[in-house]
N, C-alpha and C positions, 0 to 999 in steps of 0.2 A: 334953727332945728332943734337946738339942745339948751335948756335953761333949768338952772336950779336956783332956787330960792330959799334962802335959810335954812339949808339942810343939815340935820344933825343925825348920826347914826350911833346908837347905844347898842353894846351887847351886855345885858344885866347893868351892871353898876360902871361898866367899863365903856368911855367916850372914844368912839373911833374916828368919828368925822364931826367936826364942830364948825358950825355957820358957814357952810360952803355956799357961795354964790358965784355962778359961773353962766355965761352966755358964749355960746359958741355959733356962728352962722353957717349957712348951709355950704357945703362943701370943703369945709375945714379939714385940714389934716394937721395933726399934732402928735407929741409924745407926752405920755405922763410918767414922770419920774419921781422918785422918792427913796429914802432908805427903807429896809426891812421893818415892817409894822408901821410905816407911816400912813397907811388907809388907802394907798392907790387901788388896790384890786377892790377893796371895798367899795370904793367911789365907782369903779368900772361895773360893779353888779348892779349898783342902784341905777346907772345910766342905761344898763341893759335890760332892767325889769327883773334881775334874778333876785332881787331883794329889795324891801320896802324902806324908805327913811323913817326913823323915829319921830322925827319933826321937819316941816318943811315941804318943799313942792319939788317934783321933778316933772318938767314938760319936755315932751319929745314931739316933735312936729305938732306944736300946739295943743297937744293931749297930755292931761296929767295922768300921767301911767300909776302915780301913786294911788289913786283910787280906782283903779280897775281891778276887777275880780279876777281869779285865777284863769279862769277859761278865756276871759277876753283879753288877758294879759298873753297868755300863751299865743294867741291868735296874732297880736299885734307884734309880737317876737318874731313870729315865723314871717310876717309881710315885710318888716322894716330893719331888722336888727340880725346882723351876722356876728357870730363870736367865732373867735380862734384863740384857743387857750394852749399852754405849753403841752399839755397832755390831750390826746386826740380825741378821746371818748367816743371813737368809732363803735357800731355794734359787731359784736364778734360773729354773728350766725346769719350774716349777709355779707355779700360781695362787697368790693370797695365801690364798685359802680352803683350797687344799689344804696349805699351809704350816702354818695352823693345825690342820688337821685329822691332821697328820703324827703328833704324839704318841699321839693315840687309836688310829691304826691301828698303831703299833707294839707299843702294849699289848694289841691285840687287842679293843678294846672296840667298842661298836656306837656308831656316828658319829651316829645318828638320836637318841640320848639326849643329845648335846650341841649339837644344833643351836639350841635356845632360848637357851642359855648364849652362843654364839656370837653370835646375833643382838642379844642385850642388850648385850654388851661391844661389838660393832662399832657399834651407834648410839650407845652411851655416848660413845666415843672418836671419833666422825664418821668411820669409815672404810668404812661399809656399802658404799658405792660401791666400794670398792677390792677387794672380795672376789674379782671374776670377772677382775681384771686381774693381770698379773704384775708382780713386784717392780720390775723397771725402768721400769714405767710410772707409778709412783707416787712421790710425794716423799720424801725422806729421813724427815721427820717422820712421814709415813704408814706407811712402812716400820717405823719403830721402835714405832709403834702396833699394827700388825698383829702384830709379835714379841712386844708384850706380851701380847695376847690367846692366842698360841700357847703362851706361857709359864704362863698361868692355867687353859688349858682343862682340865685334869686334877685341880684343885683340889689342888695339891701341898701336903704339910705342911710344906715349907720353901721359901720364895721369896726367891732370892739375886738382888739388883740391883746392879750395877756401873755408877755413872754412869747411871741410866736415863733421866734426863730431859736428858742433855747436849746432845741435838740438837733439843731441843724448845723452843717459845717459852713465854714465862711463863703464857699462859692454859693452854695444853695441858699444862704441867708441874703446874699445880694441879690440873687434872683426874685426870692420871695419880696424882699422889701420894695423891689423895683416893679413887681407885678401888683402889689397892694396899691401903690402908689398912682400907678398907671390906670388900674381899673375903677379904682375910688373917683380919679379925675373924670374918666368915662362915664360912671355911673352917678356924677355928682353927689357921691357919698360922703359923709362924715367919716373920718378915719382916725382912731384913736388908738395909740400903740403904747403899752405898758412895757418898760424895757430897762434893764441894767446896763445894757451893752451901748458903751459910748459911741461907736461906730455906727451902731443903728440910729441912736439919738441925733447924730450930725447930720443923717440925712433928711432931717426935718427942720423947717424954717421955725415952727411955733413950738413951744415946750411949755406944759404945765407943771410947775414943781409944787409937791405937797410934803409937808413936814408936820409930825405930831398931830395927824387929823386936819391940819389947816391948810388952805391955799395961801402960799407964799409970793407965787408969781405966775 
């Protein structure tokens, strides 16, 4: 599902990623760990097509996304990749439900086919009362849980999470990690979680460690 071949990423003269070679099979769940400035978020952005490598190849589901134009890449991300960041990036001018439905509408799919999944996820995460509200009317933790539902709604083949529980308390952190693992298994999705939280990392059998821009394990 995911293959990186001889990937470098430079910002000007600064080498952020150096000769990254990585292969992950379909349905793999893992954490991506490393110190601040190690390059783990940059690697995550390359995997999600939010940035392109300076050198090398990024293959996602056998497609070289490094060579896709902006429009094709945006369509690819919508269809196959879900993003969960530490900050929610919800659109403030529409309701939480409309934020969740947005990827479905962009993909030109029938929203009625997703109502049951929205209902299930919102009840599990305790945000069903937030759906008719605007993002500014709910708490930061609730906003993040709405963001998580939005990322999951199209059942992405790859789910990329950058500190997804950073704004959540311990109870909701446990619920979110359980949900991510359960649904990733159900959808046969690759799940990659960047985290500094040792408790979160301990929930995963596989771990990718990056140090000074290089994969060390």
